[in-house]
N, C-alpha and C positions, 0 to 999 in steps of 0.2 A: 458486426463491428460495436465495439466500445461504446456506449451512451454514457455509462454510470460509472465511476472506477471510485473502490474504496482504496486509502490512502495511509498507511501508517507511519507516525515519524515522532522526532523527539517532541515530547512536552520543554525543553530545552532545548538552547541557540547551538549547543556546542562552543569548541574555542578559535573555532576559526569561520571567520565572517563570510568565507566561502560553501557554508551548509546552510545559511539563513540566503543567501542571493540562491543558491540552489533552489531551495525552496519554493521562494519566492515565482524562479523562473519557470519552475513545474505548475504551478498555479498557474500561469499567465497563460501558460503554451496548451494546459488544460482549459481553460477559457476561450481562447482563441479558436480551439479544435469544437468545439461545443461539445464538449464534457462533461457530465456535470460531477464534481468532487464528493465525495462522501467521506468523513472524517470524524476525528475524536469530538470535534468542536470546541476546543480551546487556540487561546484569542492570543500564548504566551512560544517562547519556543520556535520550533520549525514548524507546527503546526498552526500557527497567528498567521508566520511570513507564508504559507502555505494559501491558507484563505485569505491577506491580502492580497496575492499574486492575481486570483481570481477572479476576488473584488473588482482590484483594477483596469478587470476589463470586463465588467457587469456579469462575470459569471457567476453558474446557479450549486449553489451549497448546502448538504443537507448535514451537519453537524450532529455527532451523538454522544452525550457524555451524562456519565451517571451523576443522579443527584448529589451523591455526596465529596466528587472532582470539582463540580458544577465553581466553587470556589474557588478550589484549590486551584485548577487548572485556569482560572478566569474565565468563562464561557464570551466565546466570539459575541459583540454584541448585533454584529448586523448579518447575520448569514441571511439566505432563502428561510430556511427551514432550523429549527433547532430542536430534539425528541433527546428528552431525558426521562432515562432508563433509572432501574435499581441498583444492579450491580453491574459488575463489568463482562460479567459471561453475557447477559443482554444487551452488553450495550457492542459486543464484537458479533451477536447473532441478527440484530438489527442494521448492523454495518454491511454485513456478507448478503441480507436478504435486499438492501438497498441499492446493493450494483451487479456490475457483469464480470468485474474480475477484480484483483486488490495487489495492490504491490507498497511495499516498501522503501524508504526514502534511510537516511542515519536517523539512528535513534541509541537507544537502551534497552532492557531490558521487557519493556513495556509492547516495545517494537517487534520485537521478537516473539516474545509471545502470541500478539495477534498475531506475526507472520506466520507462526508454526504452527499454530491452532487450526487456520483455513488451511496449511499443507497437507495437516494431517487427516482433517476432514477428506482431502481431497484424493489422499494414500487410501481412502478407507470405502472412498466413492461416495459420500456424502452431498458432494456436488463437483459439476467438472465443468470451475469456472478457472480460466485461467489466472493467475498468478504469477508473479514479477518481482526480480530486486533490482534497484536502480544501484548499482555499483558505481558510483559517482566517484572518480578522482581512487578507486582501488579500495575506498570503506570498507567491505565487504570481502577482499581478499581472505582473509584467516578462515570466515566463514564458509567460504567457497573451499578453501582449502580441509574444511572441518569434515565438510560435505562429502568431497573427495573421500575423505578417511575411510569414512563411513559405508561408503557406498565398497573401497578397496579391501574393509574386514567383513564385508557382505550382510553388513547392518541393514543397509539398501539396497536396492536394486537396482540394474541400470533403470528401468523404467520408473522406478518413485523418485529418483535422484535426477533425471528427467521432465519431472511434473514445474521444477523452476525454472524460470526464462531469467539469465540475468544478463544488464544490459549496459553501456557507461552513458550512453542519453535516453532522456523520455519518450524521444521519436521511435528510437530503434525498438526501447521496448514497447510501447506500445504498437507497433509492428508485430511484433512476434508474438502478443497477447492479442490478437486482431488472427492473427493468421493459426493460431488453439482453439478460438473463440467458432472459426468456421464450422460449418457443419461436416464438409468434407476431411477434415483433422480432425477431429471430436477421438478419435482412435488410433490418433499415432500423436505420442507426446512430442515427438521428434527430439533436437538435440538442445535441451534446455541450459547446461553453462557451458 
């Protein structure tokens, strides 16, 4: 079972309040499930709302932020623990080390960079932690279509395509990741998308 979840999401709030509401509700849900949040440490945008959701239920949070972003992303002041790294790459490695699985919520370049780096590491066999995409309100539909195109063009094998679990709700996504995390399914990626 997942006890510590890495979540990638935007340092911006986007143009629709539903994204902020989603981030807060995901954080709250994680706290209620006693799942520790590992995230980028920011106090603004979806990152801040995610952390606020966890804190609203007294959940545990570890923030990981590079020193040069600490002021720019206005590091959250009320986390259980804040780890400051020297580089973005060290940030991703540390977040990965501290978590059992990773998911992405809506975000921009940084969110996709973090998601795809972990997926690449999984594809290369550098770890076996499950990875998911919370496709809230179809936000990632175009990305999923691009991944389908990569599979059709045979740039992704079906097994590699299926490394990413995609669900529209956090409870369904965590259930899917828990199935992948179980020892009996470690060698079976299943149908991710």
